[in-house]
Structures are given as structure tokens and as C-alpha cells.
VEXLUMRO-945863 format. One record per residue: residue in one letter; residue number from 1; x, y, z of N, C-alpha, C in turn. Coordinates in steps of 0.05 Angstrom, whole numbers, plus 5000, padded with zeros to 4 digits. Example, Ala and Ser with C-alpha at 12.3 -4.5 7.8 and 13.67 -1.06 7.14 Angstrom:
  res    n  n_xx  n_yy  n_zz  ca_xx  ca_yy  ca_zz  c_xx  c_yy  c_zz
    A    1  5264  4886  5156   5246   4910   5156  5264  4934  5156
    S    2  5257  4955  5142   5273   4979   5143  5258  5001  5157
//
This chain:
  res    n  n_xx  n_yy  n_zz  ca_xx  ca_yy  ca_zz  c_xx  c_yy  c_zz
    X    1  5027  5442  4854   5027   5468   4865  5044  5468  4890
    X    2  5049  5491  4901   5065   5494   4925  5050  5513  4943
    X    3  5047  5505  4969   5036   5522   4989  5059  5531  5007
    X    4  5063  5557  5011   5085   5567   5027  5074  5585  5049
    X    5  5089  5586  5071   5083   5605   5093  5105  5626  5093
    X    6  5097  5651  5089   5115   5673   5089  5112  5687  5116
    X    7  5133  5687  5133   5131   5699   5160  5147  5725  5161
    X    8  5133  5746  5171   5146   5772   5175  5139  5782  5203
    X    9  5160  5791  5217   5157   5802   5244  5169  5830  5244
    X   10  5154  5849  5255   5164   5876   5257  5156  5888  5284
    X   11  5173  5906  5293   5168   5919   5319  5181  5946  5318
    X   12  5170  5966  5332   5182   5993   5331  5210  5993  5344
    X   13  5216  5973  5361   5242   5973   5375  5261  5951  5366
    X   14  5253  5936  5346   5271   5914   5336  5274  5915  5306
    X   15  5295  5902  5297   5300   5900   5269  5279  5881  5256
    X   16  5267  5888  5235   5247   5871   5222  5259  5844  5214
    X   17  5244  5823  5216   5253   5796   5209  5234  5784  5189
    X   18  5245  5771  5168   5228   5759   5147  5240  5731  5140
    X   19  5223  5712  5137   5230   5685   5127  5210  5679  5105
    X   20  5218  5682  5080   5198   5679   5058  5190  5650  5053
    X   21  5205  5631  5064   5198   5602   5060  5199  5588  5087
    X   22  5185  5598  5106   5186   5586   5133  5176  5557  5132
    X   23  5155  5553  5117   5144   5525   5114  5133  5523  5087
    X   24  5134  5499  5076   5122   5495   5049  5113  5466  5047
    X   25  5096  5461  5028   5087   5434   5022  5078  5433  4993
    X   26  5085  5411  4980   5076   5407   4953  5048  5395  4953
    X   27  5032  5405  4935   5004   5394   4933  4998  5388  4904
    X   28  4979  5370  4901   4969   5363   4874  4939  5368  4874
    X   29  4930  5381  4853   4901   5385   4848  4894  5368  4825
    X   30  4875  5349  4828   4870   5331   4806  4840  5327  4802
    X   31  4834  5316  4779   4807   5309   4770  4810  5282  4758
    X   32  4804  5261  4773   4811   5234   4764  4787  5215  4761
    X   33  4764  5222  4771   4742   5204   4769  4743  5183  4792
    X   34  4730  5161  4789   4726   5141   4810  4752  5130  4821
    X   35  4773  5129  4807   4798   5116   4816  4807  5127  4843
    X   36  4802  5153  4849   4811   5165   4873  4788  5169  4893
    X   37  4766  5157  4889   4743   5159   4908  4724  5181  4901
    X   38  4735  5206  4898   4719   5229   4890  4730  5238  4864
    X   39  4714  5253  4849   4723   5263   4823  4745  5284  4825
    X   40  4743  5302  4844   4762   5324   4846  4774  5324  4874
    X   41  4800  5332  4876   4811   5333   4902  4839  5345  4903
    X   42  4850  5347  4927   4876   5358   4932  4891  5339  4950
    X   43  4917  5336  4945   4934   5317   4961  4960  5331  4967
    X   44  4969  5328  4992   4996   5336   5000  5014  5314  4990
    X   45  5029  5318  4969   5044   5297   4955  5068  5286  4971
    X   46  5078  5301  4990   5101   5292   5006  5093  5278  5032
    X   47  5067  5276  5037   5057   5262   5061  5061  5232  5057
    X   48  5070  5219  5079   5073   5189   5078  5046  5177  5082
    X   49  5037  5161  5063   5011   5147   5065  5017  5118  5074
    X   50  5002  5109  5094   5005   5081   5104  4978  5067  5106
    X   51  4978  5042  5098   4957   5024   5104  4965  5011  5131
    X   52  4949  5015  5152   4955   5004   5178  4935  4982  5185
    X   53  4946  4959  5192   4930   4936   5200  4941  4926  5227
    X   54  4924  4911  5242   4933   4901   5268  4929  4871  5270
    X   55  4948  4859  5283   4946   4830   5289  4923  4825  5309
    X   56  4915  4846  5324   4894   4843   5344  4866  4847  5333
    X   57  4864  4854  5307   4838   4858   5295  4829  4831  5283
    X   58  4810  4818  5296   4802   4791   5287  4790  4791  5258
    X   59  4782  4814  5248   4770   4814   5221  4791  4812  5199
    X   60  4816  4819  5206   4838   4818   5186  4864  4807  5198
    X   61  4862  4792  5220   4887   4783   5233  4904  4764  5215
    X   62  4891  4748  5198   4906   4730   5181  4920  4746  5159
    X   63  4907  4766  5148   4919   4783   5128  4943  4798  5140
    X   64  4939  4809  5164   4960   4823   5178  4984  4805  5184
    X   65  4979  4780  5193   5001   4762   5199  5016  4755  5174
    X   66  5002  4751  5152   5016   4745   5126  5034  4768  5118
    X   67  5024  4792  5119   5040   4816   5112  5064  4819  5130
    X   68  5060  4816  5156   5082   4819   5175  5104  4798  5170
    X   69  5095  4773  5165   5115   4752   5159  5130  4758  5133
    X   70  5116  4768  5113   5129   4774   5088  5149  4797  5092
    X   71  5142  4817  5108   5160   4839   5113  5184  4832  5131
    X   72  5178  4817  5152   5199   4812   5172  5211  4784  5172
    X   73  5196  4765  5162   5206   4737   5162  5201  4724  5135
    X   74  5212  4736  5114   5205   4726   5087  5212  4697  5082
    X   75  5230  4685  5098   5236   4657   5095  5213  4639  5102
    X   76  5193  4650  5115   5168   4635   5122  5147  4637  5100
    X   77  5154  4650  5078   5134   4655   5057  5141  4641  5031
    X   78  5121  4638  5014   5125   4626   4988  5120  4646  4966
    X   79  5136  4647  4944   5158   4629   4939  5181  4635  4959
    X   80  5197  4615  4965   5218   4617   4984  5245  4615  4971
    X   81  5263  4634  4978   5290   4633   4967  5309  4649  4986
    X   82  5334  4641  4987   5353   4653   5005  5357  4683  4998
    X   83  5356  4699  5019   5360   4728   5016  5336  4744  5007
    X   84  5313  4731  5006   5288   4744   4997  5281  4767  5015
    X   85  5273  4790  5003   5261   4813   5017  5236  4820  5003
    X   86  5217  4831  5017   5191   4839   5006  5186  4868  5013
    X   87  5180  4884  4993   5176   4913   4998  5150  4920  5012
    X   88  5148  4945  5021   5123   4955   5033  5126  4967  5060
    X   89  5147  4959  5075   5151   4970   5101  5170  4994  5100
    X   90  5194  4990  5091   5213   5013   5088  5216  5021  5059
    X   91  5210  5004  5041   5210   5009   5012  5181  5011  5003
    X   92  5173  5033  4990   5144   5036   4985  5133  5017  4963
    X   93  5107  5013  4965   5092   5000   4943  5081  5023  4926
    X   94  5073  5016  4901   5062   5036   4883  5036  5026  4871
    X   95  5015  5041  4873   4989   5032   4863  4989  5029  4833
    X   96  4976  5007  4825   4972   5002   4796  4942  5001  4792
    X   97  4932  5018  4774   4903   5019   4769  4894  5001  4746
    X   98  4912  4994  4728   4905   4977   4705  4893  4950  4714
    X   99  4867  4946  4710   4854   4921   4718  4865  4896  4705
    X  100  4873  4898  4680   4884   4874   4666  4910  4866  4680
    X  101  4927  4885  4687   4953   4879   4700  4947  4869  4729
    X  102  4927  4880  4742   4920   4869   4768  4911  4840  4766
    X  103  4895  4834  4746   4886   4806   4742  4909  4788  4736
    X  104  4929  4797  4721   4953   4781   4716  4968  4776  4741
    X  105  4971  4796  4759   4983   4791   4785  4968  4770  4801
    X  106  4942  4773  4802   4925   4755   4817  4927  4726  4806
    X  107  4926  4723  4780   4927   4697   4767  4954  4683  4774
    X  108  4976  4698  4772   5002   4686   4779  5003  4678  4808
    X  109  4992  4694  4825   4993   4688   4854  4976  4662  4859
    X  110  4953  4660  4847   4936   4636   4850  4951  4611  4840
    X  111  4964  4614  4818   4980   4591   4808  5001  4583  4828
    X  112  5014  4602  4841   5034   4596   4861  5022  4583  4885
    X  113  4998  4592  4894   4984   4580   4916  4978  4551  4910
    X  114  4968  4545  4886   4961   4518   4878  4985  4500  4877
    X  115  5008  4512  4868   5032   4496   4867  5042  4488  4895
    X  116  5038  4506  4914   5047   4500   4941  5027  4483  4957
    X  117  5001  4490  4956   4981   4477   4973  4962  4459  4957
    X  118  4964  4457  4932   4946   4440   4916  4919  4453  4912
    X  119  4899  4437  4906   4872   4447   4900  4858  4453  4926
    X  120  4852  4478  4931   4838   4486   4955  4809  4495  4949
    X  121  4800  4491  4924   4772   4498   4917  4753  4481  4934
    X  122  4731  4493  4941   4711   4480   4958  4717  4484  4988
    X  123  4738  4499  4994   4744   4506   5022  4738  4535  5026
    X  124  4738  4545  5051   4734   4573   5056  4760  4590  5052
    X  125  4781  4577  5042   4807   4590   5039  4809  4604  5012
    X  126  4825  4626  5012   4831   4641   4988  4861  4646  4988
    X  127  4871  4651  4964   4900   4658   4961  4904  4687  4967
    X  128  4917  4693  4989   4924   4721   4996  4952  4727  4984
    X  129  4955  4750  4973   4981   4758   4961  4991  4784  4972
    X  130  5017  4785  4975   5029   4810   4984  5057  4812  4971
    X  131  5064  4834  4959   5049   4858   4954  5023  4853  4938
    X  132  5004  4870  4942   4978   4867   4931  4977  4867  4900
    X  133  4957  4854  4889   4953   4853   4860  4950  4881  4849
    X  134  4941  4900  4865   4937   4927   4856  4962  4944  4858
    X  135  4986  4932  4859   5011   4947   4860  5030  4938  4837
    X  136  5048  4956  4831   5069   4950   4811  5088  4929  4822
    X  137  5089  4925  4848   5107   4906   4860  5094  4878  4862
    X  138  5071  4874  4851   5057   4848   4852  5073  4826  4840
    X  139  5061  4802  4840   5075   4777   4833  5086  4776  4804
    X  140  5075  4792  4786   5085   4791   4758  5109  4810  4753
    X  141  5118  4824  4773   5140   4842   4769  5165  4828  4759
    X  142  5168  4803  4767   5191   4788   4756  5214  4784  4775
    X  143  5213  4795  4799   5235   4793   4817  5230  4772  4840
    X  144  5206  4760  4840   5198   4740   4860  5199  4751  4888
    X  145  5196  4777  4892   5195   4789   4918  5166  4793  4927
    X  146  5152  4771  4926   5124   4771   4935  5119  4746  4952
    X  147  5095  4746  4964   5088   4723   4981  5059  4716  4977
    X  148  5053  4690  4978   5026   4681   4977  5021  4662  5000
    X  149  4996  4662  5010   4989   4645   5032  4959  4641  5031
    X  150  4950  4617  5038   4921   4611   5040  4911  4622  5067
    X  151  4890  4638  5065   4877   4649   5089  4847  4648  5086
    X  152  4833  4653  5107   4804   4654   5106  4794  4674  5086
    X  153  4775  4666  5069   4765   4684   5048  4753  4710  5058
    X  154  4739  4708  5080   4727   4733   5091  4748  4753  5100
    X  155  4769  4742  5114   4791   4759   5122  4804  4772  5098
    X  156  4809  4756  5077   4821   4766   5053  4805  4788  5040
    X  157  4779  4785  5039   4761   4805   5028  4761  4831  5044
    X  158  4760  4828  5071   4761   4852   5088  4788  4867  5085
    X  159  4809  4852  5082   4835   4865   5078  4835  4880  5052
    X  160  4823  4869  5031   4821   4883   5005  4805  4909  5008
    X  161  4784  4908  5024   4768   4933   5028  4784  4954  5042
    X  162  4801  4946  5061   4818   4966   5075  4838  4979  5055
    X  163  4849  4963  5037   4868   4974   5017  4853  4994  5000
    X  164  4829  4987  4990   4814   5005   4973  4807  5031  4988
    X  165  4801  5029  5014   4794   5052   5030  4818  5071  5031
    X  166  4842  5060  5035   4866   5077   5036  4871  5090  5009
    X  167  4867  5076  4987   4870   5087   4961  4851  5111  4957
    X  168  4826  5108  4965   4806   5128   4960  4809  5152  4979
    X  169  4813  5147  5005   4815   5168   5024  4840  5185  5021
    X  170  4861  5174  5010   4886   5188   5006  4891  5196  4977
    X  171  4871  5191  4960   4873   5198   4931  4899  5186  4919
    X  172  4904  5160  4924   4927   5147   4913  4921  5140  4884
    X  173  4937  5152  4866   4933   5148   4837  4954  5129  4827
    X  174  4952  5122  4801   4970   5103   4789  4999  5112  4793
    X  175  5016  5095  4805   5044   5101   4809  5050  5114  4835
    X  176  5029  5124  4850   5034   5137   4875  5044  5117  4896
    X  177  5064  5126  4913   5075   5108   4933  5058  5107  4959
    X  178  5059  5085  4973   5047   5082   4999  5062  5059  5013
    X  179  5058  5058  5039   5071   5038   5056  5050  5021  5071
    X  180  5059  4999  5082   5042   4981   5097  5054  4977  5124
    X  181  5039  4982  5145   5049   4979   5172  5030  4960  5187
    X  182  5042  4940  5201   5027   4922   5217  5033  4927  5246
    X  183  5012  4933  5261   5014   4937   5290  5010  4910  5304
    X  184  5026  4906  5326   5023   4880   5341  4996  4878  5354
//
């Protein structure tokens, strides 16, 4: 749908003025079920949606550091290759709802973590991946523009909850774009 603002100004002493499209915004009305948090809703489709995390938040500082390194210093991330770039900051990520495809992303990322760091089972560490398993840009996309890092499991879980919160609060559906911003 489209929401428009039609502005008209008139005065007995001035020429009438009209701007039929002074402002507009595209909107989507949907009925999606649990995937978007609520069953029914409306979204301004041209609004930029961002997941914002902070390096100063001790609950997700390891997740935030990993994402920032992947976005700004990809040479510090694995897999490593010359000229690597990782999307999400200026190039959007796109949500993927298919659980089977998410699991495939996650499985490939875990294999990469084990290849780099060996067997970490029995430790409090988990394989963090960026872009997230819940995106089309995840590790199975085939372009190797992803990063994995071992981080504290609690931090990794809390980061995942933040991602899910952004999906639900902003009604991010399959294929919808969003960005990731890390504050210092």
C-alpha cells in the first residue's frame, strides 16, 4: 500500500497552493503468523532496519567484537582470504526463515570452527557466525564472505536473542533486508 500526504493551502488574498504528493511512504499489511512475532501487522517497507549492538555491553561484547571485525577487519576472521569483504554494514543482510537452510548454514560454520580451532566440546565456547545462520548471506551461500569465531556460549545465545527481537519487532519476513551496526 501507499500512504500519501496531500497538502492544500488557500487564503482569500493568495493564490491557492496544492501538493498532491507532499510526502509518501510504502507500507505492507501482512498476516504471517509467528515468523513476524505477531500474526497481523503493518510495516513501512522503505524504513532502514538495523540490529544495533555495543562493544560496551558486557552481555554481548564478544558477539559485537566478532561482527565489527568481520565488517571492518575481515583479514582477522576465518575463513581468511585476500580481498575478503563481509556484508551487513553497508550491504544489507536478508532474513531466511527456512529452518533446514538455517541448520545447513550453522553446520557449515561449526565445521569451519572445528577446522580452525579443533575440538572445543566440553568448553564454554560456541561457534559464532556472521552473517547469521538465519540469513541468505550465511556460510552456505558459496562466496566465503562469512566469518566464524569461538566465543562464550552465553554471549552467543544473548546475541541470537537480540537478532530474533529485531526480526519480530520490525516484522522482518523471508527475504527482507536489514543491517547490523556496532557501536563502540
